[in-house]
ZALO-135757 format. One record per atom (N, C-alpha, C): residue in three letters; x, y, z. Coordinates in steps of 0.05 Angstrom, whole numbers, plus 5000, padded with zeros to 4 digits. Example, Ala and Ser with C-alpha at 12.3 -4.5 7.8 and 13.67 -1.06 7.14 Angstrom:
% residues 2
ALA526448865156/ALA524649105156/ALA526449345156/SER525749555142/SER527349795143/SER525850015157/
//
This chain:
% residues 462
MET501749784999/MET500149974999/MET501650294998/ALA500950444983/ALA502550704980/ALA502250875007/LYS504750975013/LYS504751155038/LYS503251385037/ASP501751435057/ASP499851675057/ASP501851925055/LEU500852125040/LEU502252345033/LEU502052595054/GLY499752535070/GLY499652715092/GLY498052995082/LYS498153195100/LYS496953455092/LYS498953665090/ASP498253875077/ASP499954105071/ASP499654285096/LYS501254525096/LYS501354695118/LYS498754825126/PHE496854815107/PHE494154955112/PHE492154735121/GLY493254455121/GLY491254235131/GLY489854125107/VAL490554175083/VAL489254035059/VAL490853775051/GLN489353545047/GLN490553325040/GLN492153345014/ARG494753245012/ARG496353214989/ARG495252964974/THR495452984949/THR494552754931/THR496652684910/MET498752834907/MET500452764881/MET503152684891/ARG504052464877/ARG506952384880/ARG508652474858/ARG511252424858/ARG513152534841/ARG512352434810/LYS511652204807/LYS510952124781/LYS508552264771/ASP506652324788/ASP504252514779/ASP504952774768/PHE506952914787/PHE508053174777/PHE509153144751/PHE511052944746/PHE512552884721/PHE510652864697/GLY508652674701/GLY506952634679/GLY505152884672/ASP504253014691/ASP502853254688/ASP504253464675/SER506953484679/SER508453694667/SER509253654639/LEU508853394627/LEU509253334600/LEU507453474583/GLY504853554591/GLY502953684580/GLY503753974572/GLN505054104590/GLN506754374586/GLN509054354567/PHE510754114570/PHE513054074553/PHE511954084524/ALA509653934517/ALA508653934489/ALA507654224481/LEU506054324500/LEU504954584494/LEU507054814484/ASN509054784503/ASN511355024499/ASN512954944474/ALA513354664467/ALA514954614443/ALA513454714418/MET510754664418/MET509254794398/MET508955114394/SER508655234418/SER508655534419/SER511555634414/GLY513855494421/GLY516555564412/GLY516455564384/LEU515755364371/LEU515755374341/LEU514555614331/VAL511855614339/VAL510455854328/VAL511756124333/GLY513456134355/GLY514956394359/GLY516956444340/GLN517856244328/GLN519756264306/GLN518656304277/MET516156314278/MET514956334250/MET515456604236/THR515256794251/THR516257054240/THR518657064218/TYR520656954236/TYR523456914221/TYR523356704197/PHE522056514203/PHE521656314183/PHE519956384159/TYR518056534163/TYR516356674139/TYR517856894123/THR519257064139/THR520557274128/THR523357174114/ASP524957054126/ASP527656984119/ASP527756724102/LYS525856544105/LYS526056284093/LYS523956214071/VAL521756374075/VAL519656344054/VAL519556624037/GLY520256854047/GLY520157084035/GLY518057274035/VAL516257214054/VAL513757384056/VAL514457644072/ALA513157864061/ALA513658124075/ALA513058134103/ALA514758264120/ALA514758244150/ALA512058384159/GLY511058604146/GLY508458724154/GLY506358544148/ALA506158414132/ALA503858194119/ALA504357964141/VAL506457854148/VAL506757654169/VAL505457744198/ALA506657964203/ALA505558104231/ALA502558134231/THR501358244212/THR498458284210/THR496858014212/MET498157794194/MET496857544193/MET496857404221/LEU498957434234/LEU499657334262/LEU497757424280/LEU497457684282/LEU495457814301/LEU492657744297/ILE491857734272/ILE489157654263/ILE488657374276/CYS490557204274/CYS490156924283/CYS489856924311/LYS491657094327/LYS491557074356/LYS488857224364/ILE487757414354/ILE484857534362/ILE483057354358/VAL482657204336/VAL480957014330/VAL481256774354/ASP483456684357/ASP484356484377/ASP483556574403/ALA483556794410/ALA482956884437/ALA479656864441/PHE478356914420/PHE475156874423/PHE474556584425/THR476156424409/THR475456154411/THR476056004439/ASP477956164453/ASP478456044478/ASP475956084497/LEU474856294496/LEU472156334508/LEU469956104502/LEU470056064478/LEU468155864466/LEU469055584478/MET471655504482/MET472555274488/MET471955244522/GLY472455434533/GLY472055464561/GLY468755374568/ASN467155494552/ASN464355444553/ASN463655154549/ILE464555054527/ILE464454754519/ILE465154594542/VAL467554654553/VAL468354444573/VAL466854484601/ASP466254714607/ASP464454724632/ASP461754634630/HIS460754594602/HIS458254484599/HIS458654164591/THR460554054599/THR460653774593/THR458753624610/LYS457253424600/LYS455153264616/LYS456053184643/PRO454853184666/PRO455753054690/PRO456152774688/GLY458352714702/GLY458952444701/GLY461052404681/LYS461552544664/LYS463752504643/LYS466252664648/GLU468652584640/GLU471052714643/GLU470852974628/LYS471753214639/LYS471653474626/LYS474053534612/TYR476253484624/TYR478953584616/TYR480653354601/ARG481153164615/ARG483352984607/ARG482852854575/PRO480552814569/PRO480152694542/PRO481452874520/TRP481053134522/TRP481953364506/TRP484953304498/LEU486853204514/LEU489453154512/LEU490152984486/ILE488452804482/ILE488352624459/ILE486752724434/LYS484152814442/LYS482552894420/LYS483753174403/ALA485253314420/ALA486253574405/ALA489253544404/GLY490453384422/GLY493553384421/GLY494553284395/ILE493353054388/ILE494352934362/ILE494153114338/PRO491653244332/PRO491353434311/PRO493353644313/ALA493853754337/ALA495753964339/ALA498553904333/GLY499353664339/GLY501853574328/GLY502353564301/ILE500053464284/ILE500153464259/ILE500053744242/LEU498753914255/LEU498654194244/LEU501154344251/THR502454244271/THR504854384273/THR507054334249/VAL506654124240/VAL508754084213/VAL507254214189/LEU504854214186/LEU503454324164/LEU504054644162/MET504654764185/MET505055094181/MET507455124168/PHE509454964168/PHE511954964154/PHE511854894124/THR509954784114/THR510054664086/THR508454894067/VAL509555094073/VAL508255344054/VAL509255284024/PRO507355294007/PRO507455243979/PRO508855463965/LYS510155413943/LYS511555593924/LYS509255713910/GLY509655943903/GLY507556103883/GLY507656383893/SER505556483885/SER504856813892/SER504656863921/SER505457103927/SER505257173955/SER502457163965/GLY500557203949/GLY497557173955/GLY496856893966/LEU497656693949/LEU497456423956/LEU498956363979/GLN501456453984/GLN502856394008/GLN501456504035/ILE500656744035/ILE499356884058/ILE496756734064/ALA495456664042/ALA492956494048/ALA493156244063/TYR495356094054/TYR496255854068/TYR497255894094/LEU498756104098/LEU499556174125/LEU497356234144/LEU495256374133/LEU493156424150/LEU491156214157/ILE490556034137/ILE488755814141/ILE490755634163/THR493155534158/THR494155324176/THR494755454204/ASN495355734209/ASN495655804231/ASN492855834246/LEU490555904233/LEU488255914244/LEU487255644254/LEU487755414238/LEU487055164244/LEU488655074270/PHE491255144272/PHE492755044293/PHE492155204319/THR492155494318/THR492155614341/THR488955644351/THR487255664335/THR484155744341/THR482955474350/ILE483455254337/ILE482355014342/ILE484054774359/ALA486154704345/ALA487254484360/ALA488754584386/PHE490554774382/PHE492054854408/PHE490254934431/THR488455104423/THR486255194445/THR484854964455/ALA484054754440/ALA482354534450/ALA483854374468/VAL486554364466/VAL488354204487/VAL489254404510/SER489754644503/SER491254814525/SER488854904547/ILE486654974539/ILE484655024560/ILE483854804578/PRO483254564571/PRO482954324587/PRO485354274604/TYR487754314592/TYR490454224608/TYR490654434627/ASN490454674625/ASN490954864643/ASN488754854668/SER486454764663/SER484254704682/SER484854504700/LEU486254294689/LEU487054064706/LEU488554104734/MET489854344733/MET491354424757/MET489354474780/ILE487054584774/ILE485154654794/ILE483654424804/VAL482954204788/VAL481354024798/VAL483353744804/ARG485653744799/ARG487553534807/ARG488053544837/THR488453764849/THR489153794875/THR487454024891/ASN486954024913/ASN485754244930/ASN488154394944/SER490654264943/SER492754364960/SER494154604946/GLN494254814960/GLN495655074947/GLN498754974941/GLU499554844962/GLU502454744959/GLU503054604935/GLU500954394931/GLU501354214909/GLU500954344880/ARG499154554883/ARG498954724856/ARG501354884852/GLY502654954871/GLY505155104870/GLY507654914857/ARG507454684869/ARG509354464857/ARG508754414828/MET505954364821/MET504954334794/MET506254564778/GLY505854794787/GLY506455034772/GLY509655024761/THR510954954784/THR514054964782/THR514754724762/TRP513554464766/TRP514354244748/TRP513554334716/ARG511054444716/ARG509854544687/ARG512054734677/ALA512754934693/ALA514755134681/ALA517355034675/ALA518454854688/ALA520854734684/ALA520654574657/ALA518654394656/ALA518354224631/ALA517954444608/GLY516154604610/GLY515654804589/GLY518154954580/TYR519655064601/TYR521955194594/TYR524155004580/ILE524454754589/ILE526254614575/ILE525554564545/SER523154504541/SER522354484512/SER522554734499/GLY522154954509/GLY522355234494/GLY525155274490/MET526855204508/MET529955264505/MET531055084484/ILE529954834486/ILE530954644462/ILE530154764434/ILE527754854433/ILE527454964406/ILE528855224402/ALA529255384421/ALA530855654418/ALA533555574409/VAL534955384424/VAL537755334423/VAL538455174396/ALA536654974392/ALA537254794371/ALA536154864341/ILE534155044338/ILE532655044313/ILE534755174293/ILE536355394299/ILE537755534280/ILE539955354271/PRO541755254292/PRO544155094285/PRO543054824269/ILE541154694276/ILE540254444265/ILE539254494238/THR537554694235/THR536454754205/THR538554854188/ASN540354994199/ASN542555064183/ASN544454824177/MET545054664194/MET546354424186/MET544954234165/LEU542554274167/LEU540754104144/LEU540454234121/GLY541954464118/GLY541554624094/GLY540454914095/GLY539154974120/GLY538355234122/GLY535855314101/THR534755094091/THR532455154073/THR529755084086/GLN527655164071/GLN525055094082/GLN524654804087/SER525554614074/SER525354334078/SER526954264106/ALA528554394113/ALA530054344139/ALA528554414161/TRP527054624158/TRP525154714176/TRP522854544180/VAL521954414156/VAL519754224155/VAL520453954174/LYS522753864169/LYS523853624183/LYS524053704215/PHE525153944221/PHE525354004250/PHE522553994259/GLY520654124246/GLY517854134256/GLY516553834258/ALA516953694245/ALA515953404244/ALA517253274271/ILE519653294275/ILE520853144300/ILE519353284324/ALA519253544323/ALA518053704349/ALA514953604353/GLY513553594327/GLY510753504330/GLY510353234340/ALA511853064333/ALA511852774342/ALA512452754371/LEU514352884380/LEU515052894410/LEU512852984425/SER511453214414/SER509453354426/SER507353164435/VAL506253024409/VAL504152804413/VAL504852604432/LEU507152494433/LEU508052294455/LEU507752394483/ALA508452664488/ALA508252794514/ALA505452794519/PHE503252874503/PHE500552904509/PHE499552644518/LEU500552394505/LEU499552124508/LEU500552044538/ILE502952104548/ILE503852044571/ILE502252224594/CYS501752454587/CYS500452654608/CYS497452554611/TYR496152454588/TYR493852364590/TYR493752094608/LYS495251944605/LYS495751664620/LYS496251724653/THR497251924659/THR498351964688/THR496052184701/SER494352284685/SER492652514695/SER490252414711/ARG489052554726/ARG486452474738/ARG484652724740/GLU481852684739/GLU480252944735/GLU479953064762/THR479952924784/THR479553014813/THR481052914831/PRO482053044856/PRO483552894872/PRO481852644891/PRO483152454896/PRO481952234909/PRO480052304929/THR480352514944/THR478952584966/THR476052744961/ALA476252814936/ALA473752964924/ALA471252854933/THR469053024940/THR466552934949/THR464653014930/ASP462252884928/ASP460152974912/ASP459753274914/GLU459753374938/GLU459353654940/GLU461253814923/GLN463853714922/GLN465753874908/GLN465153854875/ALA464253624870/ALA463753594840/ALA461153784830/MET459353814853/MET456753974845/MET458054284842/GLU460254364857/GLU461054624851/GLU461754684819/GLU462354494806/GLU463054534780/GLU460654554761/GLU458254534772/GLU456154594753/GLU456354824735/ALA455854794712/ALA456354994693/ALA454655254696/VAL455955494691/VAL454455754695/VAL454155844666/PRO451555944658/PRO451656054631/PRO453756244622/PHE454356224597/PHE457156354586/PHE456856654594/ARG454456804589/ARG454657104593/ARG454757164624/GLU453356984641/GLU453257044667/GLU456457004676/ALA457756774667/ALA460356714678/ALA462456944670/VAL462257044649/VAL463657264640/VAL463157504658/ALA460657564662/ALA460157814678/ALA461157804709/LYS460757534718/LYS461857454747/LYS464957484747/LEU466557374725/LEU469157384723/LEU470357714725/PHE469057854708/PHE469758144707/PHE468958294735/GLY466858154752/GLY466558274776/GLY468758174799/ASN470658004791/ASN472757894807/ASN474958064805/LYS475658274820/LYS477958464816/LYS480558314811/TYR480758104827/TYR483157964826/TYR483757824802/TRP481257684790/TRP481757554765/TRP482157774741/VAL481158004744/VAL481458234725/VAL484758294725/MET485558334752/MET488458404753/MET490358174738/ILE489557944744/ILE491257704735/ILE490857704702/LEU488357774694/LEU488057774663/LEU489857994652/VAL490158244664/VAL491758414652/VAL494658344659/MET495358234679/MET498258154683/MET499157934663/ASN497357754658/ASN497757514638/ASN498057644611/PHE496457844606/PHE496757984581/PHE499358114574/MET500658234598/MET502758384596/MET505458174595/VAL505057924608/VAL507457754611/VAL507357624582/ASN505057584569/ASN505157464543/ASN506157634523/ILE505857884526/ILE507058084508/ILE510258004511/LEU510957974533/LEU513857954539/LEU514757684524/TYR513357464530/TYR514057204520/TYR514057234490/GLY511757374477/GLY511757394448/GLY514357544437/LEU514857754451/LEU517657884443/LEU520257714447/SER520357564469/SER522757424474/SER522757174456/ASN520657054448/ASN520656824432/ASN521556874402/SER520957114394/SER521657184366/SER523857374361/SER525057514382/SER526657724379/SER529957624378/GLY530257404392/GLY533257334396/GLY534457304367/THR533357174348/THR534157064322/THR535257344307/TYR533457554306/TYR533757774294/TYR536357944308/TYR536557924333/TYR538758044350/TYR541257934340/ALA541057644340/ALA543757524337/ALA544557544305/LYS542657584288/LYS543657614261/LYS544557864253/TRP542758054263/TRP543458344253/TRP544958524272/ILE544858484300/ILE546558624317/ILE549458494324/TYR549458204324/TYR552058084330/TYR552957984302/GLY551757954283/GLY552557874255/GLY552757584250/ASN551257434266/ASN551557124263/ASN549257004279/ASP547256904259/ASP544756804276/ASP545356504289/ASN547856414285/ASN548556184298/ASN549356204327/LEU549556474332/LEU550156534364/LEU547756454381/MET545556444367/MET543056364381/MET543656114398/GLY545455934389/GLY545955694404/GLY547355764427/ILE549555904425/ILE550855994450/ILE549056154469/MET547556324457/MET545856474476/MET543956304491/GLY542756134479/GLY541055924490/GLY542355744512/ALA544755674502/ALA546455484521/ALA546955654545/VAL547955874545/VAL548556054570/VAL545956084585/GLY543856134571/GLY541256214584/GLY540355964603/MET541355714598/MET540455514615/MET541455524643/ILE544155664645/ILE544855674672/ILE543155864691/PRO542456074682/PRO540356264699/PRO537556074705/THR536955964685/THR534455754684/THR534455574707/LEU536455434707/LEU537355224729/LEU537255334754/ILE538655594758/ILE538955734781/ILE535955814788/GLY534655894771/GLY531656024779/GLY530055794786/PHE530055544774/PHE528355344785/PHE529255214813/ILE532055254818/ILE532655164844/ILE531955374864/ALA531955624857/ALA531555844877/ALA528755884878/VAL526955854861/VAL523655944861/VAL522555804884/GLY522955544893/GLY521855424917/GLY522455564944/PRO524955614947/PRO525655734973/PRO524556034971/MET524656194949/MET523456434947/MET520556424954/ILE519356254946/ILE516456244953/ILE515756184981/LYS517956004993/LYS517255935021/LYS517656155038/HIS519756345033/HIS520656565050/HIS518956815040/LEU518556865017/LEU517357075010/LEU514257045003/GLY513356864994/GLY510656784985/GLY510656854957/VAL508056774947/VAL507856774916/VAL508357054901/THR506657254915/THR506457554907/THR509557664908/LYS510557644928/LYS513157794934/LYS515357684918/THR514957434912/THR517057274894/THR516757384865/LEU514257444858/LEU513957584832/LEU514557864831/LYS514258004852/LYS515558304855/LYS518358304850/VAL520058124863/VAL523058114859/VAL523258064832/SER522257854819/SER523157784793/SER522258014772/PHE520058174777/PHE519558374757/PHE521158594761/ALA522258644784/ALA524458874787/ALA526858784778/ILE527758534779/ILE530358414763/ILE530158454735/GLY527858384725/GLY527558394695/GLY527458674684/CYS526258864701/CYS526459124689/CYS529259274691/ILE530659204713/ILE532959294719/ILE535059224696/ALA535058944693/ALA536858824675/ALA536458934643/ASN533958994635/ASN533659114611/ASN534359394607/VAL534159534626/VAL535059824629/VAL538159834628/VAL539359664641/VAL542459644640/VAL543559564614/ARG542059414599/ARG542959364570/ARG542959604549/ILE541759804559/ILE541960054542/ILE544660174542/ILE546460094562/ILE548860224563/ILE550560114540/ASN550459894533/ASN552059774509/ASN550359544496/PRO548659634477/PRO546959404466/PRO548559234446/TYR550959334438/TYR552459164417/TYR554358964426/HIS554759014452/HIS556958814462/HIS555858514470/PHE557058314458/PHE555758064462/PHE555957964488/ALA558357944500/ALA558457854529/ALA556958004547/PHE556758264545/PHE555258444564/PHE552458404563/ASN551458354540/ASN548358294534/ASN547858014542/VAL549357834539/VAL548857554545/VAL548857554576/ALA550357704590/ALA550657694617/ALA547957814632/MET547058064619/MET544758194627/MET542458034622/GLY542457864597/GLY540457704593/GLY539957464610/CYS542057394625/CYS541757174644/CYS540057304668/PHE540357524677/PHE538757644696/PHE535657634683/GLY535257714662/GLY532457724651/GLY531457474648/THR532957254641/THR532156964641/THR531256874667/PHE533056964686/PHE532356884716/PHE529557004721/ALA529057244714/ALA526657354723/ALA524257254708/ASN524457114687/ASN522356974675/ASN521456724691/ILE523056614708/ILE522556334715/ILE520056384736/PRO520156554757/PRO517756574777/PRO515356614761/MET515356784741/MET513156864723/MET512256604709/MET513456434703/MET512856184689/MET511656004707/CYS512655974734/CYS511855804753/CYS509255894768/LEU508756134771/LEU506856264788/LEU504456394781/MET504356464752/MET502156614741/MET499456424743/GLY500056174737/GLY497855994738/GLY496755934766/VAL498755944784/VAL497955944815/VAL496356194823/MET497056424815/MET495456644820/MET492556634810/LEU492656514787/LEU489756484773/LEU488356274789/GLY489456074800/GLY488255914818/GLY487156054844/MET488556234852/MET487656414875/MET484856564867/ALA485256664843/ALA482856814835/ALA480356634830/ILE481156374823/ILE478656174822/ILE477456114847/ASP479456064867/ASP478356024894/ASP476556274903/TYR477456524895/TYR475956764903/TYR473056784888/ASN472956674864/ASN470356614854/ASN468656454870/GLU469656254882/GLU467856074901/GLU466856254924/TYR468756454935/TYR467956604958/TYR465756804949/MET466256944925/MET464257104919/MET461556994907/TYR461956764892/TYR459256664881/TYR458556394885/GLY460056274900/GLY459455974906/GLY460355804884/LYS461455914864/LYS461855774836/LYS464755824829/ARG466355594824/ARG469355654815/ARG469455724786/MET467855614768/MET468055674743/MET470855624730/VAL471955414733/VAL474455354728/VAL475255374697/ALA474055244681/ALA474755254652/ALA474255524639/SER471955644647/SER471155904640/SER473156124647/ALA474356114674/ALA476156284685/ALA478956254670/ASN479456004664/ASN482155954651/ASN481956034621/ALA479455984608/ALA479456064579/ALA479456384578/ALA477756534596/ALA478056804594/ALA480356914597/SER481656814619/SER484656874619/SER486456854598/SER486056614588/SER487556514561/SER486956724539/PHE484456834540/PHE484157054519/PHE485857274522/GLY486457374547/GLY488657574548/GLY491257494541/CYS491857204549/CYS494557114539/CYS494857094510/LYS492857004496/LYS493156984469/LYS493657234455/VAL491957444463/VAL492357704451/VAL494857824456/GLY495757794479/GLY498357894488/GLY500857784472/SER500557504468/SER502957404455/SER502857464426/GLY500157484417/GLY500057564387/GLY501157844383/ILE500458034401/ILE501558294401/ILE504658314403/GLY505558124421/GLY508258124422/GLY509758044400/ALA508657854387/ALA509957754362/ALA509357934339/SER507158044336/SER506358244315/SER508058484316/VAL508858564343/VAL510158834345/VAL512558814333/ILE513958584332/ILE516658534318/ILE515958584288/GLY514258454277/GLY514058494248/GLY513458804242/TRP511758924257/TRP510959214251/TRP513459384255/CYS514959314277/CYS517359484277/CYS519159454257/LEU519759204248/LEU521259154221/LEU520159294199/ALA517559284195/ALA516259414173/ALA516759704171/ILE516159834195/ILE516860124198/ILE519960214189/ALA521660024198/ALA524460064191/ALA524559964163/ALA523259914147/ALA523359814119/ALA525759574119/TYR525059354133/TYR526659134137/TYR527258984109/ASP529658934105/ASP530058764080/ASP531758534087/ALA530758284085/ALA532058064092/ALA534457984075/THR534758084050/THR536758034033/THR539358174036/LEU539258404052/LEU541358564059/LEU543858384077/THR546258474075/THR548358374089/THR549158484114/VAL548258774112/VAL548858904139/VAL546059064144/ALA545359094171/ALA542859204181/ALA543059504176/THR540759624169/THR540859904168/THR540560034195/GLU541260284201/GLU540760374228/GLU537760404236/ALA535960424219/ALA533060384225/ALA532560104236/THR533659924223/THR533059644229/THR534359584258/LYS536859684261/LYS538159644289/LYS536159764311/GLN535060024308/GLN533160124328/GLN530659964329/ALA529859864308/ALA527259684308/ALA527659434329/ILE530259354324/ILE531159114341/ILE531459174371/PHE532459424376/PHE533059484401/PHE530359544414/THR528559634400/THR525959714410/THR524259454422/PHE524259264407/PHE522659004415/PHE524658824431/SER527158884431/SER528658684448/SER529358794477/ILE529759104479/ILE530559204502/ILE528559414517/TYR527759614497/TYR526059824509/TYR523359704517/LEU521859574500/LEU519059474509/LEU519059294533/PRO520859114531/PRO521058914557/PRO521659064580/ALA523659284584/ALA523859444606/ALA521259564615/ILE519559664596/ILE516959774606/ILE515259594617/MET514859374602/MET513259154612/MET513959034639/PHE516259004646/PHE517058924672/PHE516459124693/ALA516559384687/ALA516059604704/ALA512859624711/VAL511259584693/VAL508559574696/VAL507659304712/LEU509059124709/LEU508058874721/LEU508858884750/PHE510959014758/PHE511859074784/PHE509859234798/ILE509059424789/ILE507059604798/ILE504559444804/MET503559314784/MET501259144788/MET501258944811/SER503558814811/SER503858614833/SER503858724859/CYS504558984863/CYS504359104889/CYS501659164898/LYS499559144879/LYS497059194886/LYS495358934895/PHE496658704887/PHE495458444892/PHE495758344921/ASP493358344935/ASP493658264962/ASP492158014969/LEU491357854949/LEU489457634954/LEU490957404968/GLU493557364964/GLU494757154978/GLU494857155007/ALA495057405017/ALA494657425046/ALA491957415057/ARG489957445040/ARG487057455048/ARG485857145044/LEU487156985032/LEU486156715021/LEU485456545045/PRO487156515065/PRO486556305089/PRO483956405101/LYS483456655106/LYS480756725121/LYS478456675102/LEU479056755076/LEU476956705056/LEU476156385054/ARG478056225058/ARG477155965056/ARG475755885080/GLU476355965105/GLU475255915129/GLU472056005123/GLU471556225112/GLU468856305108/GLU467556145088/ILE468756025070/ILE467555835052/ILE466855595064/ALA468655475083/ALA467855245099/ALA465555275118/LYS465355515127/LYS463255565145/LYS460455595132/ARG460655685107/ARG458155705091/ARG457155415083/LYS458955265076/LYS458654975067/LYS457354825091/ALA458554855118/ALA457654745139/ALA454754815146/GLN453955085139/GLN451555165147/GLN449355065127/ASN450055015101/ASN448354935080/ASN447654605081/LYS449154465101/LYS448954195100/LYS446154135114/
//
C-alpha cells in the first residue's frame, strides 16, 4: 500500500506523488514546444519563405485575436460537459494529436504567389491556434485546479510545468537555427525539424493523459457539484466582477507580450546586431544556467517570500536588467550576461501566474459559490493569446516601419533601432508595469480567512 502523503501546511490533503507531477508536466512540455515553434514563425516566413514582414505580423495578429475568442468558446464547451463525464483529460488526445500534425503543416508553405502563400499561412495558423491548440490548452490548464485542492501542490505543479515547458522552449530556441542550418538552412530543413517536434509533442500528450486524473481522490460529491456550469454570459460577467481575476487577466496579457517578444526577437538580434544567427545556440546554452538557478531558487523564494512577493522581485530584476542593457546594446558578452538576469526573472512568472489564477478561481467560490474553472482559464487565456499575438506582431510592425530587407548583408540603422525597441526598450517597460500591478495584489494574504468563510458556508448549508 502506498504511503499516505499527509496534509500541507494549511491542513489540505496532499494527493500527488513525483510521478504524477512529472506526467502532468509533459503536457506543458508539448504546449511550449509547439508555441516555441510558432514563436519562430515570423523569422521563418520572412527569411526562409520570403513573405513581407508587415503581412506576416498582421496575419499572426489576426490569428491570435480569433484564437482568443475561441478560448472563450472552448471554456464554455468544457464547463458544459455532461455530469458524470470527464471534462478535461480526454482533450489531451482529441486535440493533442491534431495539434501535432498541424505543427508540421504550418511549415509546408507552397511555392507560388505571395497571395497564395499568405492564404496558406492564415489557414494553417488559424486551424492550429484557434482549434487544435486551444482545444488542448484550456482543458490542460484547468486540470491544475481539479487535480488537487492543496495550494502547496498547485505551486509544485506550476514549478514542474514551468520547468518542463522551459526545457522544451529552450530546446527549440537553442537547436532550431543550428540544426536547420546544418540540414541546409532551407524550408525543407525547417519542415523536418517541425515534424520531429510535433511527434515528440504528441507522445508527451499521451503520457500526460495516462498519468492525469480529473479530481483528487478525496473529492466529494459536493465538490463535484461546485463545477455545475454557469451560463456563458453570466460567467463572463461574474469573472469581470472579480477584481483579482481582472488583475491577473491584465498581468497575463502583459507577461505574454513579453513572451511573444522574447520568443521571436533573439534570432533577429543575433543575426543583425551580432552578425551571426548561429550565436542563438550559444545564447540559449548560456541561458540554461540562470534557468537552472531560477528553478532551484523559486521554491525557497516562495517559502520565504510567498507567491506575490516572489513575483515582485522577479519583475524588478527583469526591469533593471533590460534598462542596464541600454548602456551597450552591441556588446555580446555584456548583453548575454544581462540576458541571464532577464532569463532568471522569467522563471517565477512561468511558475506562478497559473497559481495566482488558481487563487482568483478560489475567490470566485468565495464571491459566487462557483469556481467556474474552465471559463476562468479560458477568459484568462483570451488575454494571454492577444498578448502573445501582439508581442509577436510588434516585431513585424517594427521591422516594417524600418523598411526591413532580409536580403541585405548589413542592417540599416533603422533596422537596428527596431530590434532594440522590441528586444530591450519594450521589455523594460513591461516589467516595470508588472511590478507596479503586483504591488496591488493582496489576495494571497486574504486567502486563508476566505477559505475559512467558505467552509463555514458549506457547513451551514448541509
